[in-house]
N, C-alpha and C positions, 0 to 999 in steps of 0.2 A: 633414533628414530630410523633413520639409513640404514643403518645394517638391519632390522627387524626389518621396515617394510621387503631389503630384498631379501631374506630367511623367506618370507609371508608369502611373496610374488614368485619364488622355484616353487613353494611347494602346492600353491593351492595353483599356479600355473591360471593365475586370475583370465576371467576373457578382457573385461572393462574394470578399468580405476578410472575411479569419478575424484575429484577431488575442486577446491576455492577457496579461499580466504588466503589467509597468511602464510605464508610459505607454497603454499601451492605450485606456484615455477617450479620450487626444487623438487618436489615430489614428482611431477607430470614431466620434468627432465628421465628423473631416474626412471619412472616407473617402465616411460615407453618405452625402454629398449627390450621389455619383456612382454609388454601390453596393450593394448590400445590400451590412452586413456581419454578422456571427455572433461574440459573445465566448464563449469559452472559460471557464467556470468550472471551474479543474481542483481547487480547496479549496471550504474555509468559509471560508478568512484576507481581511483587510481589503483586500490587493496583488490576490488573485485578482477580488475583487465588485466590485474598481474602475473596470472596464470599462463594469460599468452605468452609471454616470454618461456617456459620453458616446452611451447609450440608443444601441445597437447592437438590430435586427429583429431578430436572437432570440438568445438568451441559451444555449450550450451545455453544462448541465449535468452534471457525469459520473458522477451516483449522483442518484436520485430526493432521498435525504439531505439530498446542498443544493442540488436546489431548492427542498425543504424553508425552505430559510435565506436564499433568493434574495430580493429587493427588489427588481426590476427596474422601470423607471420606464413608464408609457403607450407603447405603442406599441413592448414587448419583449414576445415572445414565447419565454417558457422549456420546453427540451422534454431529455427527460432521453438524453443523449450517454455512452453507456456507451465505453470503451475496447475497444478490437479486439482478437482475441486469435487465434492461430494455435491450428490440431488441435496437438493434441501427438505426436509423432513418436512411433515404437516407442523403446519405455525400453532405452538400449544397456546393452552390456557394462560395469559397473563394473568400475572397477581397485582392486585389493588396496593390501593394507597406507600404509606413510603418506604413499604418493602420490597416494591418493585415499578418499573414506567407503566402506568394506564394506557390503555389504546385509544389514543383520541388524534383526531381529527388534525394537522399539518403539523406531528413531532417531526421535528428534524436530529440525526442522527449524527457524531464527529468524533472519530477513533484518532486520539493520539494530536491532543488537543495542547499543539505547539506554535511559536513562530514559524520553526520551517516549513511547518504544514496549513499554514494560516490560523492562524489562533489574532492574529491583530482582525483580520475582517470579521473574526464567529464573533469579537470582542463588540464591535455596530453592531451585526444584525442582534444578539442577547439584548443588547441595550434599544433597534430601534423597534423591533421585530419584541414587543412586553405580553402578546398575547400568542404566542408562542414554543410549547413545551421546545428547548430542546437537549439528549440526551447526551452529554462526553465521556469518553471512555478513554482513561488514562492511557498511555504510552509508553512513553521512553523515558517519560520522571511524571514525579505526582506535580502538576499545576493546579490541584482543588483551591489552595488561595487567591488564584487570580479570580476566578469563579463565586467565587464569598457574595454574598450580599445581591445575589438576584435570584426572586424566586418564581420565574421562569426556567433557571439546570438542574438538569439531575445526574447527579456524580457519580463515575460506574468507574470498582478499582479495576486494574487491570483482570482480563478472563480472558480463556480460550471459550468462553457457553456464549460467542455470540447471537447466537438465532433467536433468542427471545427478544433482544435487543432489535435486531433487524424485521422483527414481524410487531416490533410497539413501535414502530418510525414511516412514516410518509417517504420520507427526505436520506439520503443519505449526503453530506456535504465532505469536498473533500477539495480545498480550495489552495493547494501546498503550492507554496514561492521555490519551490527544488523539482528538482528533476527525476521522480519518482520514476522507477525503472516501467511499474507495473500493479498498479495495487490492489493487493488480494481484495482489502473492502468489500470493493464497486462489485467484483464478481456473486461476491459472498451474497451481499447486501438485493445484488439484480436476481439471483435464485431462491432470494425472498420477497420478488415483485415488493419491492422498492429501488427507484429511478434516484439516480446521484445527480451534483450540478458539481463539478468541479472545473478546476484549472486547466487551461489548454496547456498546461508542462509536461514535459519530458512520455510518458505513456501512459498519461493519464486520458487522453484524448481513444488512444486502443481500446483501452479496458470499459472507456463506456463504451461504444460502439453506439448500438441505436438506444442502451438503457437510460441515459437521461442526457444531460444541457453539458459543453462545456468554453468556459467562455474566458477572452483572451482577460479586459481588464476583473483580475481577482481585488485587488485593494483597493477602497476609499479611501482620497485626501480627507485627513479630518477637518469638517466644517465643510465640503463639498457635497454637494445638490445638482443632481441634472437638470437642466432647464425642461418646467410643466411635467414633470416625474415625481410621484408620491413617495413618501421615502418609508422605504421596505418594499417597495412592487414589486422587487427580486423573486419575490417571495412567497409574491400574496397568492 
């Protein structure tokens, strides 16, 4: 691969090489001899920031939060490079019945309902708010079995056609327990007029901005109820 890359760079005289993920440091170290190199820091993981070991000229951080965690070597300039977003199209007419999510008041949407993304809190909300409709979109893996038996849950397989799902919801839930860099779903939901309730971890507050709320406490202890506060008032 190194020989092929070297040959391509010599032939094409590329002005810019962008690289990230596994092996990015080696690619950056090789390419910077002939071209400007940008390494993309898509998260705060060691795998993402590994490209910095190759000494890229520019580090493209996907959020200010990621920029704050970066430790670039001398000669590497870090800049915020937010993901691009297309303007939301007009809200489509949604199907009714079991084939699609009806437009109902109080619909809550969550993408990737797994433990790292806050599914423990989601389970409690589903049980405590039986009158709310929850639409769950499959993410990293299929968690459908964990939510069977709940009549107020509508599960959607993994999809890139999120527009109708945003349009059919009133609230996006992002209670991540990990430090997400800059969840795209937050901005996408906002472009469809849907506010977000998210945790205060990572780049979530940065993505939410004025388009929702962030909460420091995102997990209830089983059996815990705040004094003088009715169950489920957080989403009332």
